[in-house]
LUMTORKOL-745011 format. One record per residue (C-alpha): residue number from 1; x, y, z; residue in one letter. Coordinates in pm, whole numbers. Example, Ala and Ser with C-alpha at 12.3 -4.5 7.8 and 13.67 -1.06 7.14 Angstrom:
<rs>
+---------+--------+--------+--------+-------+
: drenkol :     c1 :     c2 :     c3 : torfi :
+---------+--------+--------+--------+-------+
:       1 :   1230 :   -450 :    780 :     a :
:       2 :   1367 :   -106 :    714 :     s :
+---------+--------+--------+--------+-------+
</rs>
This chain:
<rs>
+---------+--------+--------+--------+-------+
: drenkol :     c1 :     c2 :     c3 : torfi :
+---------+--------+--------+--------+-------+
:       1 :   4468 :  -1532 :  -3478 :     e :
:       2 :   4724 :  -1532 :  -3195 :     y :
:       3 :   4585 :  -1231 :  -3004 :     l :
:       4 :   4214 :  -1284 :  -3071 :     l :
:       5 :   4198 :  -1662 :  -3048 :     g :
:       6 :   4054 :  -1680 :  -3398 :     g :
:       7 :   3728 :  -1517 :  -3279 :     k :
:       8 :   3574 :  -1866 :  -3285 :     k :
:       9 :   3575 :  -1964 :  -2919 :     m :
:      10 :   3253 :  -2070 :  -2746 :     n :
:      11 :   3064 :  -1864 :  -2490 :     f :
:      12 :   3150 :  -2068 :  -2177 :     f :
:      13 :   3532 :  -2061 :  -2200 :     p :
:      14 :   3532 :  -1688 :  -2276 :     i :
:      15 :   3292 :  -1610 :  -1989 :     a :
:      16 :   3482 :  -1837 :  -1749 :     a :
:      17 :   3812 :  -1679 :  -1856 :     s :
:      18 :   3682 :  -1328 :  -1797 :     l :
:      19 :   3552 :  -1423 :  -1453 :     i :
:      20 :   3873 :  -1606 :  -1357 :     a :
:      21 :   4082 :  -1311 :  -1478 :     s :
:      22 :   3878 :  -1073 :  -1267 :     h :
:      23 :   3870 :  -1295 :   -958 :     i :
:      24 :   4232 :  -1355 :   -867 :     s :
:      25 :   4387 :  -1527 :   -570 :     g :
:      26 :   4395 :  -1188 :   -400 :     i :
:      27 :   4017 :  -1173 :   -425 :     t :
:      28 :   3974 :  -1518 :   -274 :     l :
:      29 :   4207 :  -1433 :     13 :     l :
:      30 :   4111 :  -1071 :     79 :     s :
:      31 :   3731 :  -1059 :     54 :     i :
:      32 :   3668 :  -1309 :    337 :     p :
:      33 :   3919 :  -1120 :    552 :     a :
:      34 :   3753 :   -788 :    461 :     e :
:      35 :   3407 :   -919 :    550 :     m :
:      36 :   3533 :  -1075 :    873 :     y :
:      37 :   3700 :   -752 :    981 :     a :
:      38 :   3440 :   -499 :    867 :     f :
:      39 :   3115 :   -688 :    819 :     g :
:      40 :   2895 :   -765 :    524 :     t :
:      41 :   2877 :   -413 :    381 :     q :
:      42 :   3125 :   -523 :    114 :     y :
:      43 :   2847 :   -736 :    -34 :     s :
:      44 :   2692 :   -419 :   -180 :     i :
:      45 :   2963 :   -458 :   -445 :     m :
:      46 :   2741 :   -724 :   -602 :     a :
:      47 :   2479 :   -458 :   -678 :     l :
:      48 :   2731 :   -225 :   -841 :     s :
:      49 :   2878 :   -516 :  -1040 :     s :
:      50 :   2535 :   -600 :  -1179 :     m :
:      51 :   2475 :   -239 :  -1280 :     i :
:      52 :   2816 :   -218 :  -1449 :     v :
:      53 :   2751 :   -549 :  -1628 :     g :
:      54 :   2419 :   -427 :  -1766 :     i :
:      55 :   2566 :    -95 :  -1882 :     v :
:      56 :   2861 :   -271 :  -2047 :     l :
:      57 :   2633 :   -520 :  -2222 :     t :
:      58 :   2385 :   -272 :  -2362 :     y :
:      59 :   2590 :     46 :  -2405 :     v :
:      60 :   2959 :    -29 :  -2464 :     y :
:      61 :   2982 :   -378 :  -2613 :     l :
:      62 :   2749 :   -308 :  -2908 :     p :
:      63 :   2969 :    -13 :  -3008 :     v :
:      64 :   3290 :   -217 :  -2979 :     f :
:      65 :   3137 :   -508 :  -3169 :     y :
:      66 :   3007 :   -291 :  -3452 :     e :
:      67 :   3341 :   -112 :  -3488 :     l :
:      68 :   3530 :   -446 :  -3461 :     q :
:      69 :   3764 :   -301 :  -3197 :     l :
:      70 :   3990 :   -517 :  -2986 :     t :
:      71 :   4062 :   -265 :  -2710 :     s :
:      72 :   3931 :     49 :  -2551 :     s :
:      73 :   4257 :    216 :  -2652 :     f :
:      74 :   4164 :    184 :  -3019 :     q :
:      75 :   3833 :    351 :  -2943 :     y :
:      76 :   4008 :    637 :  -2762 :     l :
:      77 :   4224 :    699 :  -3068 :     e :
:      78 :   3922 :    694 :  -3299 :     m :
:      79 :   3719 :    921 :  -3070 :     r :
:      80 :   3996 :   1164 :  -2972 :     f :
:      81 :   4351 :   1127 :  -3104 :     d :
:      82 :   4669 :    927 :  -3070 :     k :
:      83 :   4798 :   1125 :  -2770 :     s :
:      84 :   4490 :   1028 :  -2567 :     v :
:      85 :   4542 :    663 :  -2665 :     r :
:      86 :   4909 :    675 :  -2566 :     l :
:      87 :   4834 :    848 :  -2235 :     t :
:      88 :   4567 :    592 :  -2145 :     a :
:      89 :   4799 :    309 :  -2252 :     s :
:      90 :   5080 :    447 :  -2036 :     l :
:      91 :   4853 :    477 :  -1731 :     i :
:      92 :   4725 :    124 :  -1788 :     y :
:      93 :   5079 :    -13 :  -1832 :     a :
:      94 :   5194 :    150 :  -1507 :     i :
:      95 :   4893 :     12 :  -1318 :     s :
:      96 :   4957 :   -339 :  -1453 :     i :
:      97 :   5328 :   -318 :  -1368 :     i :
:      98 :   5227 :   -236 :  -1009 :     i :
:      99 :   4937 :   -486 :   -992 :     f :
:     100 :   5080 :   -804 :  -1148 :     v :
:     101 :   5358 :   -859 :   -892 :     p :
:     102 :   5094 :   -845 :   -618 :     i :
:     103 :   4873 :  -1092 :   -807 :     v :
:     104 :   5166 :  -1333 :   -831 :     v :
:     105 :   5302 :  -1272 :   -480 :     y :
:     106 :   4987 :  -1319 :   -269 :     v :
:     107 :   4891 :  -1669 :   -394 :     p :
:     108 :   5261 :  -1767 :   -395 :     a :
:     109 :   5280 :  -1659 :    -32 :     l :
:     110 :   4980 :  -1874 :     58 :     a :
:     111 :   5123 :  -2170 :   -139 :     f :
:     112 :   5461 :  -2123 :     29 :     s :
:     113 :   5301 :  -2130 :    374 :     q :
:     114 :   5113 :  -2451 :    295 :     v :
:     115 :   5387 :  -2637 :    108 :     s :
:     116 :   5703 :  -2511 :    276 :     g :
:     117 :   5862 :  -2437 :    -64 :     i :
:     118 :   6065 :  -2117 :    -85 :     n :
:     119 :   5846 :  -1819 :   -181 :     l :
:     120 :   6091 :  -1693 :   -444 :     h :
:     121 :   6110 :  -2033 :   -612 :     v :
:     122 :   5730 :  -2055 :   -633 :     i :
:     123 :   5707 :  -1704 :   -775 :     t :
:     124 :   5968 :  -1766 :  -1044 :     i :
:     125 :   5834 :  -2110 :  -1144 :     v :
:     126 :   5474 :  -1984 :  -1162 :     t :
:     127 :   5576 :  -1682 :  -1370 :     s :
:     128 :   5783 :  -1892 :  -1611 :     l :
:     129 :   5501 :  -2143 :  -1662 :     i :
:     130 :   5252 :  -1863 :  -1736 :     c :
:     131 :   5490 :  -1687 :  -1974 :     i :
:     132 :   5565 :  -2015 :  -2153 :     f :
:     133 :   5208 :  -2125 :  -2219 :     y :
:     134 :   5102 :  -1771 :  -2315 :     t :
:     135 :   5386 :  -1738 :  -2566 :     c :
:     136 :   5326 :  -2082 :  -2716 :     i :
:     137 :   4948 :  -2093 :  -2717 :     g :
:     138 :   4839 :  -1730 :  -2739 :     g :
:     139 :   4496 :  -1622 :  -2625 :     l :
:     140 :   4344 :  -1967 :  -2665 :     k :
:     141 :   4588 :  -2112 :  -2412 :     a :
:     142 :   4513 :  -1831 :  -2169 :     v :
:     143 :   4137 :  -1875 :  -2212 :     v :
:     144 :   4150 :  -2252 :  -2155 :     w :
:     145 :   4383 :  -2216 :  -1856 :     t :
:     146 :   4153 :  -1951 :  -1708 :     d :
:     147 :   3855 :  -2182 :  -1771 :     t :
:     148 :   4025 :  -2463 :  -1580 :     l :
:     149 :   4114 :  -2216 :  -1304 :     q :
:     150 :   3750 :  -2099 :  -1293 :     f :
:     151 :   3618 :  -2455 :  -1260 :     i :
:     152 :   3871 :  -2535 :   -985 :     l :
:     153 :   3793 :  -2209 :   -802 :     m :
:     154 :   3418 :  -2272 :   -809 :     i :
:     155 :   3476 :  -2630 :   -691 :     g :
:     156 :   3702 :  -2514 :   -408 :     a :
:     157 :   3460 :  -2241 :   -301 :     i :
:     158 :   3171 :  -2490 :   -297 :     c :
:     159 :   3380 :  -2734 :    -90 :     c :
:     160 :   3478 :  -2464 :    161 :     v :
:     161 :   3118 :  -2343 :    195 :     i :
:     162 :   2985 :  -2699 :    232 :     t :
:     163 :   3249 :  -2800 :    488 :     l :
:     164 :   3199 :  -2473 :    676 :     g :
:     165 :   2821 :  -2520 :    690 :     l :
:     166 :   2861 :  -2881 :    804 :     i :
:     167 :   3114 :  -2779 :   1070 :     d :
:     168 :   2900 :  -2493 :   1205 :     t :
:     169 :   2569 :  -2678 :   1191 :     g :
:     170 :   2411 :  -2500 :    896 :     g :
:     171 :   2337 :  -2157 :    752 :     f :
:     172 :   2114 :  -2052 :   1044 :     v :
:     173 :   2401 :  -2098 :   1290 :     n :
:     174 :   2637 :  -1901 :   1064 :     v :
:     175 :   2381 :  -1618 :   1044 :     w :
:     176 :   2333 :  -1615 :   1423 :     r :
:     177 :   2709 :  -1607 :   1482 :     a :
:     178 :   2738 :  -1315 :   1240 :     a :
:     179 :   2461 :  -1132 :   1427 :     e :
:     180 :   2631 :  -1194 :   1763 :     r :
:     181 :   2958 :  -1058 :   1626 :     g :
:     182 :   2788 :   -749 :   1475 :     n :
:     183 :   2905 :   -855 :   1129 :     r :
:     184 :   2572 :   -805 :    949 :     l :
:     185 :   2626 :   -449 :    831 :     v :
:     186 :   2490 :   -384 :    481 :     f :
:     187 :   2475 :     -3 :    480 :     f :
:     188 :   2678 :    238 :    688 :     k :
+---------+--------+--------+--------+-------+
</rs>
């Protein structure tokens, strides 16, 4: 119940949680900078994401659902043996130990710059809040928090796009400016 959220949650919160978990503050800060610096070729990632989504939906998820597995590590143990599961788990744990501090640091750095609050205070407070609600509420708390984060992110992105288009005089002007700056590079 605690780890699986009772398996009774609706489609929207689960989908929103998965999207919010995948799109972190790093994504929102780094992709615009990447596209500004190197052009629009990064947008080809949308094509690969669609292909991966289709393969996951029609190849992997039916197998996981039928076997009632909660992780790919369980599948690795069933398919191979426990040593493969432990090796994959160790690699994943190391990658998360390296990745999570960056995920916490980058948005905290942006928040610190805007608010003037000490970076280390923001990092500690944010981490403690996340640990608290995850320990108390389990997966359901994480899913609902991610859903709220998703809604706020989409709202913020829409506001930024709208204000940017108003400020620049519309999409056509943005496109022309991108052409003048040689930023419209889709394949290299």
